[in-house]
N, C-alpha and C positions, 0 to 999 in steps of 0.2 A: 682442305680442298687440294692440297698439293699431292702429286703422285711421283713415284720413283721412275716409272717407265717413261720412255721417250714420248713427248707430246708435240702437238702442232704449234705453229707460231701464234695462233689465236689464244691458245692456253697460256703461253708464256707472257703475252701482252696483258692478258687478264690478271695474271699473278703480279706483274709489275705495277699495274694500276692499283690493286689492292694493297700492295706493299708501300706505295709512295703517296697515297691519298691521305691528306691530313684529316679530312672531315667526310662524313657520309654524303654531303652535298657534292663535294668534289668527285668522290667515287661514282656517284650516280650519274653525274654529267659525263665523265670520261667513259664509263661503261656504255652509256647510251650512244655516244659518238662512235665508239669502237664497233658496236653492233651494227650501226647504220653503215659504217665504212665496209664491213666484211659481208654485208647482206648478199652481194652478188658474186662473192668469191668462194665461200664455203657453203656446204649444204645446211639446210635449216636445222638438222639434228645437232650439228656442232654448235650452232648459235644458242641452242637451248641450254648449253652449259653455263651461259652467261646469265640465265634467268634468275638463278638463286642469289648471286651477288647483287643483281639489280633489285630484286624484291627486298632483300635485307637492307640495302642502302636506302631504298624508298621508305621502308618502315621506320628506320632510325631517324630519317629526316622528318617524317610526319610526327613521330613521338616527341622530338625536341621542339618542333614548331608548336605543337599543342601545349607542351609544358611552358614554353615561353609566353603564350597567350594567357594562361591561367596563373602564371607566377605572381602577378599583381594581387591575386587573392590571398597569397601566402606571405610574400616578402615585400618590403618597402625599399625605397632608394636611400634610406637613412642607415647606411652601414649594414650590419649583419642582423638587424632586428627583424622579427617576423610579426605578422598580424595574428591575433588570437581571437577565439570565438568570444563574442561579447557576453554571453551568459555565464562565462567562466571568470569574469573580472569582478573585483570587489575592492572596497576600501577597508582600511583597518578599522574595525568596530571596537571602540573603546569600552562599550558596555559589556563586552565579553571578557574583560580583564578580571582576573581573580588574584588572590594572594598567592596561588600556586603557580600561575603563569606570568605574573607581572615582571619577573626578572628576564624571562626570554623576550618579552615584548620590549623591555627597555634596551636589551641588546639589539633588537631589530631597529628601534628608533635611533640608537646611537650609530648603527651602520648607515642608515639613511642620512643622518646629519653629516657623517664623514663623506659620503658620496656627494652630497650637495655642496659641501665645502670644496671638494676637489673639482667639481664642475664649475663652481664660481671662480676658482683660481685659474682654471684653464681657459674659460670662455669670456671672462669679463676683465681680464688683466691686459697688460700691454702686449704680451706674446700670445695672442688669440689663435687657436687652431680651428680653422673653418671646418675641417673634416669631422672633428669630434664635438662640434657645437651645433648640431642640427637636431637635437632632441626635441625641441619645442618649436611650434609653428611661428612664434614670435620671440625675439630675443628678450624683450622687456615688456612688462604690462604697466599701464598707467596707474598712478597712485597719488593721492593727495595726502600730504603730511601736515598735520596741525600740531604745533608745539604749545606748551604752557597751559594745557587743559587742567581742570581740577582733578583731584584723585578719584578714580573710578570705583574704588572699593569702599564697602561700608566701614565707617570709622574715620574716613578722611585722614586728617593729619595724625591720628593715633597709629596708623599703619603705614602711611606713605612717608617717605623721607622729606618730602616737600609738598605743601598743599596744592601747588600749581606747577608740577613738573611732569605731568602725564603727556604721553605722546599718542596721537590718534592717527591711524592709517586707514584710509578709505579708498577702496579700489574703484569705486563707481561701478556702473553696470558693464560687465564683460560678456561678449558674445561667445557662446559655447563653440561655434564653428570657426569664426575668424580669429578670436583671441586665444581660445584654449585648444583648438585643433581637434575637437571631437567631431568625427565624420558621421553625420546622421542626416536623416531626411529633414527638409525645412520645417515640417510640422512637429518634429521632435526636438528642435533646437530651443535653447532657453537663454535667459540672461541671468548672470550670477554676480552678486555683490557681497563683499566681505568688509566689515568694519571692525577694527581691533584697536583696543586701547591698552597701553602698558605704562607702568610707572615703577620707579625704584621703591621697594618696600623695606621696612625695618626688619632685622632679624633679632634684635635685642628683645628678649621676652617671648619670642615666637619660635625658639629653637631649643630642642632638648636632646641631650646625648643619652641613648638607651644602651647602657653597658650590660644589662641583664639579658638582652635578647641574643639569640644565636641564629645567624651571625649578628654581631653588634651593629647598631645603626644610629643614624642621626635623624631626628624627626623635625619637620617644620609644621608649626601649629597655627594654621590659618583657617581651620574649619574641618569637620569630620569628613573623610572620604573613605568609605568602607571598602572600595575596590582596591585602593592602594594600601591602606593600613589595617584591613580586616576588621575585627570587632573592637579595635581600640577606639574608645570614646573620649579621648583626652583632647580632641581637636586636631588630630593628626591629618594633614593634607598630603604631605609627601614624606617618604623616608628613603634613605640611601644607606646601603651597607658600608661599613667601615672595615677596610681590609687590615689596616695596621694603625695602632695608636702610638703617639709619641710618648716620650718619657714624661712622667708627671701627669698623665691623664690626657684626654682628648683636647685638642686645641683647634681653633678655627681662626682664620685670618679675616678681619673685617674688610669687606669690599666697599669702596666708595664709588658711587655712580654719578654720572653727570650727563646732561643732554645738551648738545651744542647745536 
């Protein structure tokens, strides 16, 4: 819009405004004031040269205003996260695991565990960072812990290290909106409850080193799981690849557990 030939004072003032205005709003306001001030001094034809910058400033202002109104449909106030279309969301479906993709799924789960551990260290320790700890609508969820329950597995003391060392975790009923932060219509909200029991179990007699497999692995024999162990019918529940064996054959350290 600049020209090499000599121009009027109106033109130079217009160039100064365009050069020094930080935002389209400021340019729109200053150009409007300039046009009003010069309306009785210069012919109307000269004022028409201001129309293009005025229209462009107004269009930019309207575009950013509209984007600001609809940005809540895309982004949230929780950092750089964005909202996604609900029909594209899903949970990890364990029934789709096969012997071919189980390793990649284990890698994914390990990544999730590391991410959760980092979040716990950052948000529940002494040096909490408020900026990075707004992932969930509530910092903690209520839970009832019951200790000293009987072994929850078939076989009782034959498989549990102690017949009365199980731990029971009961969340109670959680509201999908207030507790879990799922934004949905009142008619689509629900209550969720989870009850979990765990107990230290024995590995003596339930573990087998499989040195003939490629890659070599260690199997835990607590019942057949064809998803994890394929067609193995020896009672394999979980198996883990062994990268390196120690001298003299595989060794495993016995873990002692306790509940305090």
